[in-house]
FIFIVO-296595 format. One line per field, with one value per atom (N, C-alpha, C): atom name; y, x, z; residue number from 0; residue in three letters. Coordinates in Angstrom, 3 decimals. Layout:
// FIFIVO-296595
site c(CA|...);
v c(Y|...);
u c(X|...);
w c(Z|...);
pos c(NUM|...);
code c(ALA|...);
***
This chain:
// FIFIVO-296595
site c(N|CA|C|N|CA|C|N|CA|C|N|CA|C|N|CA|C|N|CA|C|N|CA|C|N|CA|C|N|CA|C|N|CA|C|N|CA|C|N|CA|C|N|CA|C|N|CA|C|N|CA|C|N|CA|C|N|CA|C|N|CA|C|N|CA|C|N|CA|C|N|CA|C|N|CA|C|N|CA|C|N|CA|C|N|CA|C|N|CA|C|N|CA|C|N|CA|C|N|CA|C|N|CA|C|N|CA|C|N|CA|C|N|CA|C|N|CA|C|N|CA|C|N|CA|C|N|CA|C|N|CA|C|N|CA|C|N|CA|C|N|CA|C|N|CA|C|N|CA|C|N|CA|C|N|CA|C|N|CA|C|N|CA|C|N|CA|C|N|CA|C|N|CA|C|N|CA|C|N|CA|C|N|CA|C|N|CA|C|N|CA|C|N|CA|C|N|CA|C|N|CA|C|N|CA|C|N|CA|C|N|CA|C|N|CA|C|N|CA|C|N|CA|C|N|CA|C|N|CA|C|N|CA|C|N|CA|C|N|CA|C|N|CA|C|N|CA|C|N|CA|C|N|CA|C|N|CA|C|N|CA|C|N|CA|C|N|CA|C|N|CA|C|N|CA|C|N|CA|C|N|CA|C|N|CA|C|N|CA|C|N|CA|C|N|CA|C);
v c(8.728|9.240|9.313|10.359|10.395|9.934|9.597|8.528|9.956|9.170|10.142|10.314|10.046|10.386|9.381|9.843|9.321|9.610|8.475|8.594|7.815|8.223|8.052|7.874|7.057|6.747|6.391|7.219|6.520|5.147|4.737|3.469|3.739|3.422|3.706|2.610|2.344|1.197|1.718|0.506|0.488|1.848|2.622|4.076|4.955|4.812|5.734|6.947|6.647|7.816|6.642|5.599|4.905|4.938|5.255|5.335|3.653|3.135|1.433|1.330|1.922|1.948|2.679|3.139|4.169|3.654|3.667|2.747|3.904|3.661|4.463|3.913|4.662|4.064|4.832|4.352|5.287|4.860|5.619|5.396|5.209|4.135|4.644|3.793|4.962|4.268|3.171|2.156|0.664|-0.089|0.415|-0.575|-1.776|-1.877|-3.178|-2.573|-2.766|-2.553|-3.329|-4.344|-5.079|-4.810|-4.151|-3.227|-1.706|-1.479|0.153|0.895|0.309|0.977|1.223|0.636|0.999|0.483|1.003|0.335|0.043|-0.711|-0.347|-0.596|0.033|-0.009|0.153|-0.715|-0.656|-0.055|1.086|1.310|1.134|0.980|0.804|2.085|2.666|3.761|3.908|3.243|3.708|4.052|4.039|4.303|2.707|1.652|0.784|0.012|-0.669|-1.467|-2.409|-2.632|-3.653|-4.826|-5.823|-7.193|-8.194|-9.113|-9.888|-10.730|-11.488|-11.657|-13.073|-13.839|-14.912|-16.083|-16.468|-17.826|-17.433|-16.530|-16.244|-15.893|-15.951|-15.864|-14.633|-13.998|-12.375|-11.981|-11.968|-10.830|-9.482|-8.493|-7.089|-6.594|-5.566|-5.429|-4.427|-4.568|-3.322|-4.492|-3.533|-3.762|-4.592|-5.339|-5.453|-6.828|-6.359|-7.032|-7.670|-8.857|-9.507|-8.737|-9.006|-8.963|-7.198|-6.171|-5.347|-5.095|-5.784|-5.817|-5.871|-7.571|-8.165|-7.130|-6.278|-5.577|-4.386|-4.029|-2.568|-2.970|-3.735|-4.198|-4.307|-4.078|-4.272|-2.870|-1.437|-0.236|-0.122|0.721|2.022|2.000|2.276|2.877|2.274|1.488|0.594|1.580|2.197|3.163|2.379|1.542|0.969|1.897|2.791|3.949|3.696|3.828|4.244|5.186|5.812|7.067|7.218|7.894|7.778|9.606|9.227|10.742|11.212);
u c(10.897|9.648|9.765|8.983|8.699|7.517|7.291|5.715|5.061|4.067|2.634|2.418|3.766|3.964|2.584|1.746|0.990|1.128|1.096|1.690|0.168|-0.266|-1.114|-0.879|-1.380|-0.341|-1.950|-2.158|-3.469|-2.588|-3.364|-2.950|-3.761|-3.231|-4.019|-4.285|-4.996|-4.874|-4.001|-3.927|-2.913|-3.173|-4.223|-4.283|-4.162|-3.617|-2.565|-3.843|-5.615|-6.324|-7.558|-7.747|-8.493|-8.299|-8.702|-8.027|-9.002|-7.755|-8.326|-8.024|-7.309|-7.236|-6.640|-6.748|-5.936|-5.535|-4.036|-3.165|-2.259|-2.666|-2.728|-1.608|-0.385|0.363|0.443|0.470|0.675|1.646|1.985|3.168|3.058|3.213|2.329|3.539|3.659|4.489|4.309|5.465|5.064|3.766|3.522|2.563|3.035|4.176|4.951|6.636|6.722|8.310|9.306|8.960|9.719|9.991|8.957|8.737|8.417|9.113|9.372|7.992|6.958|5.852|4.518|4.767|3.982|2.895|1.382|0.506|-0.063|-0.752|-0.987|-2.380|-3.247|-4.376|-4.710|-5.595|-5.518|-7.384|-7.632|-9.292|-9.605|-10.814|-11.229|-11.225|-11.979|-12.299|-13.466|-14.661|-15.839|-15.515|-14.320|-14.089|-13.795|-14.380|-14.885|-12.885|-12.614|-11.773|-11.597|-10.337|-9.861|-9.944|-10.279|-10.180|-9.298|-8.498|-8.217|-8.298|-8.357|-9.402|-9.420|-11.120|-11.843|-10.730|-9.873|-9.548|-8.340|-7.930|-6.818|-7.261|-9.053|-9.321|-9.985|-10.522|-11.132|-11.406|-9.296|-9.540|-9.274|-10.026|-9.444|-8.092|-7.346|-6.327|-5.807|-5.641|-5.246|-4.185|-3.655|-3.127|-1.451|-0.915|0.560|-0.335|-0.103|-0.428|1.208|1.020|2.039|2.918|1.901|2.392|3.003|2.554|2.804|4.444|3.986|5.710|6.593|6.159|7.211|8.396|7.112|7.427|8.276|7.754|8.558|9.991|9.356|11.005|12.511|11.812|13.058|13.740|12.798|12.939|14.236|14.876|16.258|16.285|17.359|17.309|16.915|16.234|15.499|14.834|14.027|12.526|11.057|11.085|9.573|8.971|9.616|9.402|9.793|9.751|9.989|9.268|10.300|10.326|10.263|9.448|9.187|9.430|10.455|10.290|9.310);
w c(6.385|6.593|8.352|8.521|10.011|10.689|11.709|12.375|11.939|11.459|10.949|9.843|8.952|7.491|6.591|6.077|4.398|3.209|2.631|1.414|0.499|-0.491|-1.509|-2.488|-3.057|-4.711|-5.735|-6.610|-7.425|-8.086|-8.594|-9.630|-10.664|-11.635|-13.113|-13.749|-15.049|-15.919|-16.998|-18.098|-18.956|-20.012|-19.655|-20.567|-19.875|-18.612|-17.823|-17.941|-17.835|-17.362|-16.709|-16.773|-15.889|-14.370|-13.021|-12.167|-11.675|-11.461|-10.955|-9.495|-8.278|-7.317|-6.490|-5.330|-4.324|-3.376|-3.095|-2.121|-1.145|0.315|1.138|2.119|2.603|3.476|4.619|5.457|6.924|7.694|8.239|9.410|11.256|11.532|13.359|13.675|15.080|15.465|16.839|16.723|16.945|16.855|15.209|14.241|14.080|13.533|12.981|12.639|14.075|13.720|12.905|13.144|11.745|10.469|10.124|8.918|9.173|9.501|9.132|10.342|10.655|11.128|10.199|8.979|7.957|7.909|8.144|7.408|6.250|5.553|4.042|3.762|3.077|2.586|1.113|0.285|-1.589|-1.156|-1.624|-1.990|-3.191|-4.109|-4.990|-5.326|-7.023|-6.773|-6.413|-6.115|-5.273|-3.382|-3.314|-1.702|-0.956|-1.454|-0.743|-0.717|0.145|0.598|-0.434|-1.266|-2.112|-1.944|-2.040|-1.699|-2.631|-2.414|-2.846|-4.141|-4.897|-5.628|-5.561|-5.666|-4.949|-4.919|-5.637|-6.277|-4.766|-4.187|-3.500|-1.828|-1.943|-0.022|-0.191|-1.061|-1.347|0.428|0.181|1.948|1.732|2.451|2.470|2.439|1.703|1.633|2.631|3.497|4.285|5.392|6.265|8.182|7.270|8.003|7.338|6.485|5.402|3.624|3.298|3.348|3.128|1.785|0.648|-0.556|-0.571|0.281|0.029|0.869|2.102|2.718|1.847|1.254|0.256|-1.168|-1.426|-2.542|-1.870|-0.794|-0.452|0.490|0.856|1.593|0.655|-0.645|-1.568|-2.219|-1.458|-1.743|-1.207|-2.620|-2.549|-0.641|-0.118|0.939|2.333|1.962|2.970|3.789|3.844|4.070|3.503|2.323|2.073|1.403|0.551|-0.168|-1.775|-2.671|-4.001|-4.307|-5.053|-5.856|-7.395|-7.930|-9.009|-10.081|-10.944|-11.989|-12.285);
pos c(0|0|0|1|1|1|2|2|2|3|3|3|4|4|4|5|5|5|6|6|6|7|7|7|8|8|8|9|9|9|10|10|10|11|11|11|12|12|12|13|13|13|14|14|14|15|15|15|16|16|16|17|17|17|18|18|18|19|19|19|20|20|20|21|21|21|22|22|22|23|23|23|24|24|24|25|25|25|26|26|26|27|27|27|28|28|28|29|29|29|30|30|30|31|31|31|32|32|32|33|33|33|34|34|34|35|35|35|36|36|36|37|37|37|38|38|38|39|39|39|40|40|40|41|41|41|42|42|42|43|43|43|44|44|44|45|45|45|46|46|46|47|47|47|48|48|48|49|49|49|50|50|50|51|51|51|52|52|52|53|53|53|54|54|54|55|55|55|56|56|56|57|57|57|58|58|58|59|59|59|60|60|60|61|61|61|62|62|62|63|63|63|64|64|64|65|65|65|66|66|66|67|67|67|68|68|68|69|69|69|70|70|70|71|71|71|72|72|72|73|73|73|74|74|74|75|75|75|76|76|76|77|77|77|78|78|78|79|79|79|80|80|80|81|81|81|82|82|82|83|83|83|84|84|84);
code c(MET|MET|MET|PRO|PRO|PRO|ILE|ILE|ILE|GLY|GLY|GLY|SER|SER|SER|ILE|ILE|ILE|ILE|ILE|ILE|VAL|VAL|VAL|LYS|LYS|LYS|GLU|GLU|GLU|ASN|ASN|ASN|TYR|TYR|TYR|GLY|GLY|GLY|GLU|GLU|GLU|ASP|ASP|ASP|LYS|LYS|LYS|LYS|LYS|LYS|THR|THR|THR|LEU|LEU|LEU|MET|MET|MET|ALA|ALA|ALA|ILE|ILE|ILE|THR|THR|THR|VAL|VAL|VAL|MET|MET|MET|TYR|TYR|TYR|ARG|ARG|ARG|ALA|ALA|ALA|ARG|ARG|ARG|GLY|GLY|GLY|TYR|TYR|TYR|ASP|ASP|ASP|ARG|ARG|ARG|GLU|GLU|GLU|HIS|HIS|HIS|LYS|LYS|LYS|ASP|ASP|ASP|TRP|TRP|TRP|PHE|PHE|PHE|TYR|TYR|TYR|ILE|ILE|ILE|LYS|LYS|LYS|TYR|TYR|TYR|ASN|ASN|ASN|PRO|PRO|PRO|ASP|ASP|ASP|GLY|GLY|GLY|THR|THR|THR|VAL|VAL|VAL|ALA|ALA|ALA|LYS|LYS|LYS|THR|THR|THR|PRO|PRO|PRO|ALA|ALA|ALA|ASN|ASN|ASN|LYS|LYS|LYS|GLY|GLY|GLY|SER|SER|SER|LYS|LYS|LYS|PRO|PRO|PRO|ILE|ILE|ILE|TYR|TYR|TYR|GLY|GLY|GLY|ARG|ARG|ARG|PHE|PHE|PHE|SER|SER|SER|SER|SER|SER|CYS|CYS|CYS|ILE|ILE|ILE|ASN|ASN|ASN|CYS|CYS|CYS|HIS|HIS|HIS|GLU|GLU|GLU|GLY|GLY|GLY|ALA|ALA|ALA|ALA|ALA|ALA|GLY|GLY|GLY|GLY|GLY|GLY|ASP|ASP|ASP|TYR|TYR|TYR|LEU|LEU|LEU|PHE|PHE|PHE|ALA|ALA|ALA|ASN|ASN|ASN|ASP|ASP|ASP);
***
């Protein structure tokens, strides 16, 4: 994906109807070259930035977020993106 690309993913609950979160990836030149320059952010349905659970420090989920990077670096093609049918 070219620099400036924005990927938006709706995350639904088990019922496939309840919106649980919205995750956004933005590719910004020079942001994080080691990880293909992707910036991550996860929003709650009300538009606030999601946070990790309290027992994990309750920190906002955005930027060079290790769990996002660790998951996405395994995507086929080496571009940090997954494709669904």
